C-alpha positions in Angstrom: 6.2 32.7 28.6 6.2 32.7 24.7 4.2 30.3 22.7 5.4 28.2 19.8 3.4 26.7 17.0 4.8 23.3 16.1 4.3 20.4 13.6 5.6 16.9 14.1 5.1 13.2 13.6 3.7 10.9 16.3 2.8 7.2 16.1 -0.7 8.1 15.1 0.5 10.3 12.2 1.1 14.0 11.6 0.1 16.4 14.4 0.4 20.1 15.3 -0.4 22.5 18.0 0.7 25.3 20.3 3.2 24.9 23.2 4.4 27.3 25.9 8.2 27.2 26.4 11.1 29.5 27.2 12.8 28.7 23.9 12.5 26.7 20.7 15.0 24.1 22.0 13.0 23.7 25.2 9.8 23.2 23.1 11.6 20.5 21.1 12.6 18.7 24.2 9.1 18.8 25.5 7.7 17.4 22.3 10.3 14.6 22.2 9.3 13.7 25.8 5.8 13.2 24.5 7.0 10.8 21.8 6.6 13.4 19.0 9.3 14.1 16.5 9.3 17.9 15.8 9.5 19.1 12.3 8.9 22.8 12.6 8.9 25.1 15.7 8.0 28.8 15.2 7.4 31.5 17.7 3.9 33.0 17.6 3.3 36.6 16.9 3.2 39.0 14.0 6.8 39.9 14.1 7.9 36.2 14.2 5.6 35.3 11.3 6.8 38.2 9.2 10.4 37.2 9.8 9.6 33.6 8.9 8.1 34.7 5.6 11.1 36.9 4.8 13.5 34.0 5.7 11.5 31.6 3.5 11.5 34.0 0.5 15.3 34.5 0.9 15.9 30.8 1.1 13.7 30.1 -2.0 15.6 32.8 -4.0 18.9 31.4 -2.9 18.0 27.9 -3.9 16.5 29.0 -7.2 12.9 28.0 -6.2 9.8 29.9 -7.3 8.3 32.4 -4.9 5.3 31.5 -2.7 3.0 33.7 -4.8 3.2 31.2 -7.7 1.5 28.0 -6.5 1.1 26.6 -10.0 4.8 26.9 -10.9 5.7 25.4 -7.5 3.6 22.4 -8.1 5.1 21.8 -11.5 8.6 22.2 -10.1 7.9 19.8 -7.3 6.4 17.2 -9.7 9.4 17.1 -12.1 12.1 17.8 -9.5 14.6 14.9 -8.8 14.0 13.0 -5.6 16.4 11.7 -2.9 16.7 8.0 -3.4 17.5 5.2 -0.9 20.9 4.8 -2.5 21.6 8.5 -1.9 20.8 8.2 1.8 23.0 5.1 2.1 25.9 6.9 0.4 25.3 10.0 2.6 25.4 7.9 5.8 28.5 6.0 4.9 30.4 9.0 3.8 29.4 11.1 6.8 30.5 8.2 9.1 33.9 8.2 7.4 34.4 11.9 7.6 33.3 12.2 11.3 35.4 9.3 12.3 38.4 11.1 10.7 37.8 14.2 12.8 36.3 16.4 10.2 33.8 19.0 11.7 30.2 18.4 10.8 29.8 21.7 8.9 32.9 21.0 6.8 31.8 17.4 6.2 28.4 18.5 5.0 29.9 21.1 2.7 32.1 18.5 1.2 29.3 16.1 0.7 27.2 18.8 -0.9 29.9 19.6 -3.4 30.5 16.0 -4.3 26.7 15.1 -4.5 25.6 14.1 -8.0 21.8 14.3 -7.3 20.6 18.0 -7.3 18.0 17.1 -4.7 20.7 15.9 -2.3 22.6 19.2 -2.9 19.5 21.2 -2.0 18.8 19.2 1.2 22.4 19.4 2.4 22.4 23.2 1.7 19.3 23.7 3.8 20.7 21.4 6.6 23.9 23.5 6.6 22.0 26.7 6.9 19.9 25.3 9.8 23.1 24.3 11.6 24.7 27.7 11.0 21.6 29.3 12.5 22.1 27.3 15.7 19.8 24.3 15.3 21.1 20.8 16.2 21.7 18.3 13.4 18.7 16.2 14.4 16.4 19.2 14.3 17.8 20.3 10.9 17.2 16.8 9.5 13.7 16.6 11.0 12.7 19.6 8.8 13.0 17.3 5.8 10.6 14.5 6.9 10.2 13.2 3.3 14.0 12.4 3.2 14.9 11.5 6.8 12.3 9.2 8.5 11.7 9.4 12.3 14.1 6.5 13.1 16.9 8.4 11.3 16.2 11.6 13.2 15.9 9.8 16.5 19.2 8.0 16.2 21.0 11.1 15.1 19.6 12.8 18.2 20.9 10.0 20.4 24.3 10.3 18.7 24.4 14.0 19.5 23.6 13.3 23.2 26.2 10.5 23.5 28.9 12.0 21.2 28.9 9.0 19.0 27.5 10.4 15.7 30.0 8.5 13.6 28.9 5.1 15.0 25.2 6.1 14.6 25.7 6.9 10.9 27.4 3.6 10.3 24.5 1.7 11.9 22.1 3.8 9.8 24.0 2.8 6.7 23.6 -0.9 7.5 19.9 -0.4 8.4 19.2 1.4 5.1 21.1 -1.3 3.2 19.0 -4.0 4.8 15.7 -2.2 3.9 16.9 -1.5 0.4 17.8 -5.2 -0.1 14.4 -6.2 1.2 12.6 -3.8 -1.1 14.5 -5.0 -4.1 13.8 -8.6 -3.3 10.0 -7.9 -3.1 10.1 -6.0 -6.5 12.0 -8.8 -8.2 9.6 -11.4 -6.9 6.5 -9.5 -8.0 7.9 -8.8 -11.5 7.0 -12.2 -13.1 3.4 -12.5 -11.8 2.7 -8.9 -12.6 3.9 -9.4 -16.2 1.8 -12.6 -16.6 -1.4 -11.0 -15.2 -0.9 -7.9 -17.4 -0.4 -10.1 -20.5 -3.6 -12.0 -19.6 -5.6 -8.7 -19.3 -4.2 -7.5 -22.7 -5.0 -10.9 -24.3 -8.6 -10.8 -23.0 -9.0 -7.2 -24.4 -7.7 -8.2 -27.8 -9.9 -11.3 -27.9 -13.0 -9.4 -26.9 -12.5 -6.4 -29.2 -11.0 -8.1 -32.3 -11.2 -11.9 -32.4 -14.7 -12.7 -31.2 -16.4 -10.0 -33.3 -14.8 -11.5 -36.4 -16.1 -15.0 -35.5 -19.5 -13.5 -34.7 -20.0 -12.2 -38.2 -19.1 -15.6 -39.6 -21.6 -17.4 -37.3 -24.3 -14.8 -38.1 -23.9 -15.3 -41.8 -24.1 -19.1 -41.4 -27.4 -18.8 -39.5 -26.7 -21.8 -37.4 -27.8 -22.2 -33.8 -25.0 -21.5 -31.4 -24.1 -23.3 -28.2 -24.3 -21.6 -24.8 -20.5 -21.0 -24.4 -20.5 -19.2 -27.7 -23.5 -17.1 -26.9 -21.9 -16.1 -23.6 -18.6 -15.1 -25.3 -20.4 -13.1 -28.0 -22.6 -11.3 -25.4 -19.4 -10.4 -23.4 -17.6 -9.2 -26.5 -20.6 -7.1 -27.6 -20.9 -5.6 -24.1 -17.1 -4.8 -24.1 -17.3 -3.2 -27.6 -20.4 -1.1 -26.7 -19.5 -0.1 -23.1 -15.7 -0.5 -23.0 -15.3 3.3 -22.6 -17.6 3.2 -19.6 -15.7 0.3 -18.0 -12.5 2.2 -18.5 -13.9 5.3 -16.9 -15.4 3.2 -14.0 -12.0 1.5 -13.4 -10.1 4.8 -13.4 -12.7 6.4 -11.1 -12.6 3.4 -8.8 -8.8 3.5 -8.6 -8.9 7.3 -8.0 -11.5 6.9 -5.2 -9.6 4.0 -3.6 -6.4 6.1 -3.7 -8.2 9.1 -2.1 -9.7 6.8 0.6 -6.4 5.3 1.4 -5.1 8.8 2.2 -7.6 9.1 5.1 -6.7 7.6 8.4 -9.6 5.1 8.4 -9.1 4.1 4.8 -5.3 3.6 5.3 -6.0 1.4 8.4 -8.6 -0.8 6.7 -6.6 -1.3 3.5 -3.4 -2.1 5.3 -5.3 -4.6 7.5 -6.8 -6.2 4.4 -3.4 -6.5 2.7 -2.2 -8.8 5.5 -5.0 -11.3 4.6 -4.4 -11.4 0.9 -3.6 -15.0 -0.2 0.1 -15.7 -0.7 1.2 -12.0 -0.6 -0.3 -11.2 2.9 2.1 -13.3 4.9 5.1 -11.9 3.0 3.9 -8.3 3.7 3.5 -9.1 7.4 6.9 -10.8 7.7 8.6 -8.0 5.8 7.1 -5.3 8.0 8.0 -7.2 11.2 11.6 -7.7 9.9 11.8 -3.9 9.4 10.4 -3.3 12.9 12.8 -5.7 14.6 15.9 -4.3 12.9 14.9 -0.7 13.6 14.0 -1.5 17.2 17.3 -3.3 17.7 19.2 -0.4 16.2 17.4 2.1 18.4 18.0 0.1 21.6 21.7 -0.4 20.7 22.1 3.3 20.1 20.8 4.1 23.6 17.2 5.1 22.8 14.8 4.4 25.8 12.4 1.5 25.1 9.2 3.6 25.2 10.6 6.2 22.9 12.1 3.5 20.6 8.7 1.8 20.3 7.0 5.1 19.5 9.6 6.1 16.8 10.0 2.7 15.3 6.2 2.2 14.9 6.3 5.2 12.5 8.8 3.5 10.3 6.5 0.4 9.6 4.8 1.0 6.3 1.5 -0.6 7.5 -0.9 1.4 9.7 -2.5 -1.8 11.1 0.8 -3.1 12.4 1.9 0.4 13.5 -1.2 0.6 15.7 -0.4 -2.7 17.3 3.2 -1.7 17.9 2.0 1.6 19.4 -0.2 -0.4 21.7 3.0 -2.2 22.8 4.5 1.2 23.7 1.4 2.0 25.8 1.6 -1.4 27.6 5.3 -0.9 28.4 4.7 2.6 29.7 2.0 1.1 32.1 4.7 -1.3 33.5 4.2 -4.4 31.4 7.2 -6.4 30.2 8.1 -6.4 26.5 7.1 -10.0 26.3 3.6 -9.4 27.6 3.2 -6.3 25.4 4.4 -8.2 22.4 2.0 -11.1 23.1 -0.9 -8.7 23.5 0.0 -7.1 20.1 -0.8 -10.4 18.4 1.5 -9.9 15.5 4.5 -12.1 16.5 4.9 -15.8 16.1 5.5 -18.0 19.2 9.1 -18.6 18.3 9.7 -14.8 18.2 8.0 -14.4 21.6 10.3 -17.0 23.1 13.3 -15.1 21.8 11.9 -11.8 23.3 11.5 -13.6 26.6 15.1 -14.8 26.5 16.3 -11.3 25.6 14.5 -9.8 28.6 15.9 -12.4 31.0 19.4 -11.9 29.8 19.3 -8.2 29.3 20.1 -8.4 25.6 16.9 -7.4 24.0 18.8 -5.5 21.2 20.7 -8.7 20.2 17.6 -10.9 20.3 15.7 -8.4 18.3 18.5 -8.5 15.7 18.0 -12.3 15.7 14.2 -11.7 15.2 15.0 -9.4 12.3 17.3 -12.1 10.8 14.6 -14.7 11.4 11.9 -12.7 9.6 14.4 -11.6 6.8 15.3 -15.2 6.0 11.6 -16.2 6.1 10.8 -13.3 3.6 13.7 -14.4 1.4 12.5 -17.9 1.3 8.9 -16.9 0.6 10.0 -14.6 -2.2 12.2 -17.3 -3.8 9.2 -19.7 -3.8 6.7 -17.0 -4.7 6.7 -18.0 -8.3 6.2 -21.6 -7.4 3.2 -20.7 -5.2 1.6 -18.4 -7.8 2.2 -20.6 -10.9 -0.6 -23.1 -10.1 -3.0 -20.2 -9.8 -1.9 -18.7 -13.0 -2.0 -22.0 -14.8 -5.6 -22.6 -13.6 -6.6 -19.1 -14.8 -4.9 -19.7 -18.2 -6.6 -23.1 -18.5 -10.0 -21.7 -17.8 -9.4 -18.9 -20.4 -8.3 -21.4 -23.0 -11.2 -23.7 -22.2 -13.7 -20.9 -22.6 -12.2 -19.9 -25.9 -12.1 -23.5 -27.2 -15.8 -24.2 -26.2 -17.0 -20.8 -27.4 -15.2 -20.6 -30.7 -14.3 -24.1 -31.9 -17.6 -25.9 -31.0 -19.7 -23.8 -33.5 -16.8 -24.1 -36.1 -16.9 -27.9 -35.7 -20.7 -27.9 -36.1 -20.5 -25.8 -39.2 -17.8 -28.1 -40.6 -20.0 -31.2 -40.0 -23.0 -29.5 -41.6 -21.0 -28.6 -44.7 -19.7 -32.1 -45.0 -23.2 -33.5 -44.9 -24.3 -31.2 -47.7 
């Protein structure tokens, strides 16, 4: 029996290995049965590897990409190449739904979408998907080869649509799902714009004061020869330290940011940082509710499309952009596989509110888990929308206190000695 080298995505992250199967499609079925979304499946052996390299070089030349022997040029091309945006995916799903519902064959539909695409990145992806379909791969497998564009829930639902013959319905549901996520993302960005601007302005103001304003006052105070109060001495010492060691502070901050980013790329670092984000004041509860709204909507979409509960939990956990919550949701899948109800598994996950647990219980009793999970998604989405609308009101007191402390420090440090100097001059 031939062996196949595979790479894929599981709930725990990216994985790879070897698998014995009679064909590549059988290997893909075996991986999906394990809860793994296959990305690449290649036959082992010198001949197969040589053929794969030839095929890759031909595809690169056809797409105008640099050859594999030029890694530097490839990195530069990837860095400045256009990316597939969420709006592009929404448009792709909506248009493909319309074309398939009208009876247009999938290859012809993809060719039409490729010709009409404005984004060059979308054109390249659709060209490669068409070539994969023409070589005999299923649409879900062709999309899975582009994991950066099509996430696991997208691929899983397309696979279900292929099995049930309802691809047009699946793409319509995917369009609404992507629209929901895009709206949620835009709301978060809009809510964070004001506090981010205020904090950035405060940091710039502190830098200007330390580097320009206080040194000017320091020279005046030094020429007067008067004894300075404690707040003034603290401000002058802080300013002098910033002037002398500002470059070191900048390097330290950049190095810390780089180290934190590198640590976050490790499994342990990602897990710890994502868990800490959930406990950040004000923002933590919004992140948790947004992640759970995304999970509930994706889970309802998967169940409604016919994905088994265990596989749906495994795939949907990968779509949650928080490793801590993803681990808890993956624990739900393990509990359901062992025979627990969804309610008991959700309660053990310790991420849902009591109201949501009651809705899950009703859904299990009535056999309408997908509808109740849609209600859960709406519940969390409305909570997130309310939190985002009141975010400025929640953050404003904190910002006002910070600004008040800053102004008080400046007033005590700068104006007290000026006042003392003025009184001394009046006496003389």
